[in-house]
N, C-alpha and C positions, 0 to 999 in steps of 0.2 A: 606757542611755537609755530613756526612752519614748517608746513611740507615738507620734505625732502623730494626730489625729482623725482625716484624711485618709491615712491609714498602714493605719487601722487599717481604718476604714469599706473599704478598698479589697481589703485584706487577708477580712473577713470575708464579703461577696461572693463574692469569688473562692472560698472556703473553703464557701461555703451551695451555688454554682455545681458545685463536681466532686464535693463528698460527697453532696449530697443532690436538688440539679434535675438532672441533669446523667443521675445515674442513673434517675431519673424520666422524664426524656424517653424514653431507649431504652426502657423499660418499657412508654409509652404509644405507643412507635411514631412519636415524635416531632410529638408532640399538639400543637394550638397552642394547648390551655389552658394550658402550663408557661408560656409566654409573657407573662401578665400573674402571675403568682406571681416573675416574674426582676424584674419592676415595685415587687414588695408589700417584698422583700429587700431592691431598690438605696434605699429608703423606710425600712424599719423599721434595716438596716444602719448609716446614719448614727443616728438616735435611738439605738442602741444601743454606736455606738463614742463621744454625748457621755457614757452615762450609764456606762461603762466606768474613761473617761479621766476624767469631773468630777462623775460622781453621788455622790450619798452611799453609805459603805460599803456600806450593805443593799443597795440598789437594785443596784450595782453585782453584787455577791458572788451576788446572784438570776441575773443575766442572763449573767455569768461561767458560772455553775453551769446552769444551762439549754441553755445552747451548746456547754460539755464535753457533758453528756448526750445529747445531740442529735445533735452531728457524730463523738462519739468515742463510741459505746454500743457497752457489753461488760460481759461479768459479773462480769471482775476491776476493781483499783481500775485510777482511768487513771494510766498511765505511759507519757508519750508520751515521743518518742526524743530526744535530746539536743539535737536543731537545731533541736525545735518552740523551743525555748525562746528562738530566738533570733529567730524571726516574732514581727512584729507582734501579734500575740494573743497569744503567749508570753511577749511581756515585758512587756504590760499584765496578762495572771493574773499574772506573778512580784509585781510591784509590786504590787497589790489584797492576794493570799493569798498569797502563796508560793506553795506547792504545793497544790493545791487537796485529793489527797486522800492526803497525807504527812506526819507530825511532823518526818520530817528525808530528807534528802537529800543521796545522797554526794556528797564532792569535786569531782569531776565533773559532775554535774546541776546542784551551785549557781554551779560555775566560768561552764555555759553560761545561767544567771536571771543571774548580776552581770556577763558579757559580759568576762569575766575567765581565765584557766587555773585549771590545777585549782592549778598551785603555787601562784598569787596569794593561791584559798583558803588552802591550804595558813598561807601567810603571814598573813592574817586572823586564821586560827583562834589560830594561833600568842600572836598580840599581842594575841587577847583585842576585837578587832573581828569575827567573828562566834562565834555559842556552838554547840559541839559538841556534838552528843547525844551522852547517855551509852549508848546501843546502837551509838554509830558514826554517823557524818556530821556532817552539820551542819543544826542544825535551821532548820528552813523557814521560821517568820517569822522569825529571826534574818534570813535571807537577804532577805526581804521586809523586813522594818524599814532595813536596811541602804540597799536602793534608792529605800526613801523618805527616807532622811536623805538623800542623794545627791543627791535632786531637788531638796532645799529649797537645797541649797548653792551649786545650779546655778542657781537662779530668783533 
C-alpha cells in the first residue's frame, strides 16, 4: 500500500534527524545553528513527499536518488535490509522505481516490497504475474509494475 503524504513527510523528517542532524548536533556540541536546519528540513520534507507521491516520474526519481545517496552513503550498491521496504520511504521507492540499484531482487525482497510473503511471490511468479529474472529472483521493474497496477485497482 502506498504511503500517505503525511506518513512519508514524517518518515523523511525522522530519517534526516536520525541520520544527519542528530550526529551533526553531537559533532558541534549542541550548537544552536542546528535548530534552523530542522525547520528547513520540516518544510522541504513536505515538498519532497509531494514530489515522490504525486510528482512526475523524473522529478520523483531525482528526489529519491538524492535522498538515498545522502541518507545511505556507501561504496557499494544500495542494499537496504528487508524491513526498510516496509517503511513509508521504502514503500514509496518501490512504487516509483522498484529497487533503485538492482535489476533483480530476491523473493524475500520482492515480498517485502509488495507486502506479502516469499511464498506469495513464488505463487505470483508461477502464475506469470511477476517476471522472473533469467539469473534468478524477480525483476525489480515487475514488482514496481505490480504495485502500480494494484494502486489503480484500489483507486
